C-alpha positions as CSV (number, residue, x, y, z in Angstrom):
1,M,59.4,31.8,170.3
2,S,56.9,34.7,170.8
3,T,58.0,37.8,172.8
4,E,54.5,39.3,173.0
5,V,53.2,40.0,176.6
6,I,49.7,40.0,177.9
7,S,48.7,41.9,180.7
8,P,47.4,39.6,183.7
9,T,44.7,42.3,183.8
10,S,43.5,40.8,180.3
11,A,42.2,37.6,181.3
12,G,39.5,37.7,178.8
13,C,42.1,37.0,176.2
14,L,42.8,33.7,177.5
15,P,39.8,32.0,175.5
16,D,41.2,33.6,171.9
17,E,44.9,33.1,172.5
18,F,44.5,29.7,173.8
19,G,42.6,29.0,170.8
20,R,44.9,30.2,168.7
21,L,47.7,27.8,170.3
22,R,45.9,25.0,170.9
23,N,47.0,22.9,168.1
24,G,50.7,23.9,168.8
25,L,50.2,22.7,172.5
26,V,48.6,19.2,171.5
27,A,51.7,18.6,169.3
28,H,54.1,19.3,172.2
29,C,52.2,17.2,174.2
30,Y,51.9,14.4,172.1
31,Q,55.6,14.7,171.6
32,M,56.0,14.3,175.6
33,T,53.6,11.7,175.8
34,G,53.6,9.5,172.5
35,S,49.6,9.5,172.5
36,Y,47.1,11.9,170.7
37,Q,44.1,11.2,173.0
38,D,46.7,11.8,176.5
39,A,47.7,15.1,174.5
40,E,44.0,16.1,174.4
41,D,43.7,15.5,177.6
42,V,46.7,17.6,178.8
43,V,45.5,20.2,176.9
44,Q,42.4,20.5,178.3
45,E,43.9,20.3,181.8
46,T,46.2,23.0,180.9
47,Y,43.6,25.4,179.6
48,L,41.3,24.9,183.3
49,R,44.9,25.6,185.1
50,A,45.7,28.3,183.1
51,M,41.9,29.6,183.9
52,R,42.2,29.1,187.6
53,G,45.9,30.6,187.7
54,M,45.2,33.7,185.2
55,E,45.1,36.2,188.1
56,G,48.7,35.1,189.2
57,F,50.0,35.4,186.0
58,E,52.5,38.1,186.0
59,A,53.4,38.8,182.4
60,R,57.1,38.4,183.1
61,S,57.0,36.1,179.9
62,S,54.6,35.8,177.0
63,L,51.2,34.1,177.4
64,K,52.4,31.6,174.9
65,T,55.3,30.8,176.9
66,W,53.4,30.3,180.3
67,L,50.9,28.1,178.7
68,Y,53.8,25.7,177.3
69,R,55.1,25.9,180.6
70,I,52.0,24.6,182.3
71,A,51.8,22.1,179.4
72,T,55.0,20.7,180.0
73,N,54.7,20.1,183.7
74,T,51.0,18.7,183.6
75,C,52.5,16.4,181.0
76,I,55.6,15.7,183.3
77,T,53.4,14.9,186.2
78,A,51.0,12.5,184.0
79,L,54.2,10.8,182.6
80,N,55.8,10.0,186.1
81,H,54.2,6.6,187.0
82,R,53.5,5.5,183.2
83,S,55.3,2.9,180.9
84,R,56.8,3.9,177.9
85,R,54.9,4.0,174.4
86,V,56.3,1.6,172.1
87,L,55.6,0.6,168.5
88,P,55.7,-3.5,167.8
89,A,59.5,-3.0,166.4
90,G,60.0,-1.8,169.7
91,L,59.6,-4.9,171.3
92,G,61.7,-7.3,169.6
93,P,62.8,-8.7,166.2
94,P,60.6,-9.6,163.5
95,A,58.6,-12.6,163.0
96,S,60.5,-14.8,160.2
97,D,57.3,-16.9,159.5
98,P,54.4,-15.3,157.5
99,G,52.1,-17.7,159.5
100,A,53.1,-16.2,162.5
101,H,50.4,-16.1,165.1
102,V,49.1,-12.7,165.6
103,F,47.2,-11.4,168.7
104,D,46.1,-8.2,170.2
105,D,47.9,-7.0,173.4
106,E,46.2,-4.5,175.2
107,S,48.6,-4.5,178.0
108,V,51.3,-2.7,176.3
109,A,51.2,1.2,175.9
110,W,51.4,1.6,172.6
111,L,52.2,4.5,170.6
112,E,49.5,6.4,168.9
113,P,49.8,8.4,165.3
114,L,49.1,12.3,165.4
115,P,46.6,13.3,162.6
116,D,48.2,16.2,160.4
117,V,44.8,18.3,160.6
118,T,45.9,18.9,164.5
119,L,48.9,20.3,163.3
120,D,47.2,22.8,160.7
121,Q,46.9,26.4,162.6
122,R,45.6,29.9,161.2
123,D,48.1,32.8,161.3
124,R,51.1,30.0,161.6
125,D,54.2,30.7,160.0
126,P,54.5,28.1,157.2
127,G,58.0,27.5,158.4
128,E,56.6,26.8,161.7
129,V,54.4,24.1,160.3
130,V,57.3,22.2,158.6
131,V,59.3,22.4,161.8
132,M,56.3,20.9,163.5
133,R,55.4,18.1,161.0
134,E,59.2,17.2,161.0
135,S,59.0,17.1,164.7
136,V,56.1,14.5,165.2
137,R,57.8,11.9,162.5
138,L,56.6,8.6,163.9
139,A,60.5,7.3,164.2
140,L,61.1,10.5,166.3
141,I,58.0,10.5,168.6
142,A,59.1,6.5,169.2
143,A,62.5,7.5,170.1
144,L,61.7,10.2,172.3
145,Q,59.8,7.8,174.6
146,Y,63.5,6.3,175.4
147,L,64.3,9.7,176.9
148,P,63.4,9.8,180.9
149,V,60.2,12.6,180.9
150,R,62.7,15.4,182.4
151,Q,65.3,14.9,179.4
152,R,62.6,14.8,177.2
153,A,60.8,17.9,178.2
154,A,64.4,20.0,178.0
155,F,65.1,18.7,174.5
156,L,61.9,19.5,173.0
157,L,61.7,23.0,174.2
158,R,65.2,23.6,173.5
159,E,65.2,21.7,170.0
160,V,61.6,22.3,168.9
161,L,60.4,25.4,170.7
162,S,64.2,27.1,170.5
163,W,63.7,27.9,174.5
164,S,66.9,29.4,176.2
165,A,68.5,27.2,178.9
166,A,67.2,29.8,181.5
167,E,63.5,29.4,180.3
168,I,63.5,25.6,180.5
169,A,65.5,26.0,184.1
170,E,62.4,28.0,185.2
171,T,59.6,25.7,183.7
172,L,61.7,22.7,185.5
173,G,62.5,24.3,188.5
174,I,66.5,23.3,188.2
175,S,69.5,25.1,187.7
176,V,70.8,26.2,184.3
177,P,73.8,23.4,184.5
178,A,71.2,21.0,185.6
179,V,69.2,21.9,182.1
180,K,72.5,21.7,180.2
181,S,73.4,18.4,181.3
182,L,69.8,17.0,180.8
183,L,70.5,18.1,177.4
184,Q,73.8,16.5,176.9
185,R,72.3,13.4,178.0
186,A,69.3,13.4,176.0
187,R,71.2,14.2,172.5
188,K,73.5,11.1,173.6
189,R,70.7,8.7,174.1
190,L,69.0,9.8,170.6
191,D,72.4,9.6,169.0
192,E,73.0,6.0,170.3
193,L,69.5,5.0,168.8
194,D,70.7,6.1,165.5
195,L,67.7,7.7,164.3
196,P,68.0,7.7,160.4
197,A,68.1,11.7,160.0
198,Q,67.6,11.3,156.2
199,R,64.2,9.8,156.5
200,L,63.1,13.5,158.7
201,A,63.9,15.1,155.5
202,P,61.4,17.7,154.3
203,P,58.5,15.8,152.5
204,D,58.6,15.7,148.3
205,L,54.3,15.9,148.7
206,E,54.0,15.3,144.9
207,L,56.6,12.0,145.4
208,E,54.3,11.2,148.5
209,R,51.1,11.5,146.5
210,T,52.1,9.4,143.9
211,L,53.4,6.5,145.9
212,L,50.3,6.7,147.8
213,D,48.2,6.6,145.5
214,R,49.9,3.6,143.6
215,Y,50.1,2.0,147.4
216,I,46.2,2.3,147.9
217,A,45.5,1.1,144.2
218,A,47.6,-2.1,144.7
219,F,46.3,-2.8,148.3
220,E,42.7,-2.3,147.4
221,A,43.4,-4.9,144.3
222,G,44.7,-7.1,146.3
223,D,47.9,-7.0,144.2
224,A,51.2,-7.9,145.5
225,T,53.2,-7.5,142.8
226,A,52.4,-3.8,142.5
227,I,52.8,-3.6,146.1
228,R,56.1,-4.9,145.7
229,A,56.9,-2.1,143.0
230,V,56.6,0.9,145.7
231,I,58.2,-0.7,149.0
232,H,62.0,-1.4,149.9
233,D,63.5,-4.9,150.0
234,D,64.2,-4.5,154.1
235,F,59.9,-3.3,154.1
236,S,58.6,-3.6,157.6
237,L,55.0,-4.4,158.7
238,E,53.4,-3.4,162.0
239,A,50.2,-3.4,163.3
240,V,49.1,-1.9,166.7
241,P,47.8,-3.4,169.0
242,H,49.8,-6.7,167.7
243,P,53.3,-7.0,169.0
244,V,54.3,-9.6,166.4
245,W,55.4,-7.6,163.2
246,F,57.4,-8.4,159.8
247,Q,60.7,-7.2,157.9
248,G,61.4,-8.0,154.5
249,L,60.0,-8.9,151.2
250,H,60.1,-12.7,151.8
251,V,57.8,-12.3,154.4
252,C,55.8,-9.0,154.2
253,L,54.4,-10.3,150.6
254,P,53.2,-14.0,151.5
255,F,51.3,-12.1,154.8
256,L,49.7,-9.8,152.8
257,E,49.1,-12.1,149.6
258,R,47.9,-15.2,152.4
259,R,46.6,-13.5,155.4
260,V,45.1,-10.1,154.3
261,F,44.2,-10.0,150.3
262,A,43.1,-13.6,150.4
263,A,40.8,-13.5,153.6
264,P,37.0,-14.0,153.3
265,G,35.2,-10.5,152.5
266,R,38.4,-8.9,152.2
267,A,37.2,-5.9,150.4
268,I,39.2,-2.9,151.3
269,R,38.8,0.8,150.6
270,L,41.7,3.5,151.4
271,L,41.4,7.1,151.7
272,P,44.3,9.6,151.5
273,T,45.3,11.6,154.7
274,R,48.4,12.2,156.6
275,A,49.7,11.9,160.0
276,N,52.8,12.6,161.9
277,G,54.0,14.9,158.8
278,Q,53.7,11.2,157.0
279,P,51.6,10.0,154.5
280,A,48.9,8.0,155.6
281,A,45.3,6.4,154.4
282,A,42.4,5.6,156.2
283,S,41.0,1.8,156.2
284,Y,37.5,0.7,155.5
285,R,35.7,-2.5,155.6
286,P,32.1,-3.6,154.6
287,D,29.8,-4.6,157.4
288,A,26.5,-6.8,156.5
289,S,24.8,-4.2,154.5
290,G,28.0,-3.4,152.3
291,T,28.7,0.0,153.8
292,F,32.4,0.5,154.3
293,R,33.2,1.5,157.8
294,A,36.5,3.3,159.3
295,E,38.7,0.4,160.8
296,G,42.1,2.4,161.6
297,L,44.9,4.3,160.0
298,W,47.8,3.1,158.0
299,V,51.0,5.6,158.6
300,L,54.0,4.9,155.9
301,T,57.4,6.2,155.6
302,I,58.8,6.9,152.6
303,F,62.8,6.8,152.2
304,D,64.8,7.0,148.7
305,G,61.6,6.8,146.8
306,R,60.0,3.9,148.1
307,F,58.1,2.8,151.3
308,S,60.2,1.3,153.7
309,R,57.6,1.0,156.9
310,A,53.8,0.6,157.0
311,I,52.3,0.5,160.5
312,K,48.3,0.2,160.7
313,F,46.7,1.8,163.9
314,H,43.7,-0.5,164.7
315,D,41.4,2.2,166.2
316,P,38.3,3.8,164.2
317,A,38.5,6.9,166.2
318,L,41.4,7.8,164.4
319,V,39.8,8.2,161.1
320,T,37.0,10.9,162.4
321,A,40.3,12.6,164.1
322,A,42.0,12.8,160.5
323,G,38.7,14.3,159.5
324,L,37.6,11.9,157.3
325,P,34.0,9.9,157.5
326,A,33.3,7.1,159.5
327,Q,31.9,5.3,157.1
328,I,31.6,5.4,153.1
329,T,29.3,4.0,150.6
330,P,30.2,1.4,148.0
């Protein structure tokens, strides 16, 4: 954590310093909220609160610490009366029938992906970037949502930002023993969720790109056999905002063949990108004029050399948030 101390008389430095730290703050708030849009809103509120409170900043800590403290407490306030964000697999078991009715459910508080472009930050140590990308993997973010909000905050401040128990205690307004209790309970709960540690290993970018290119080519061609070659037997297929999801080749491949690849006007174009520190692809479908328009973002998980999970988020705004065009020509 930064130990740089900025004088309270240097209020004019806040915009520049905030700009330097902004992407890190977005990642932290995303880890807390499970929502890219909510994270952006909280970071904007953090800036406004910092501007209003700059005169009271006593420089007992770095400006970075102070801003993260404001952001954390703003997240806690925002989350106090909100439902836990989930992915389809967090709602129940997979459907056993590839013909199962698939429907939207906007009443669910859905987890959202985080485009990797939001993690890129000038002057950031490459090691910090790796840690940050590992700390926003979808499986971990989904697991964090099971923690009560103060446990979540304590865990992230300690395990991701490497804050001391005393710093966390000051941020949360509690004692050091209370912080240690929060951390113990948070770790115990995450252990119970049995998050696969090997899936959080640093990525092999060359392997990722090779697999993603093969997946994209197979998907655009509607070739289920080629899809089969790059996925595991227990591959899971999910789509937000659909509560129905599928797992296993015997269900996922027939679903893709009959209901995606054979659909009228099924032409699909995918562009490679990254989200949540994982391989991803922006999805486009043609309109009546033949222009391909963004429709959503796929985020994929690799385990042991193949894809183990694919989640499609039906939100065109995620495509432009990832730095890709809203439309492409044939």
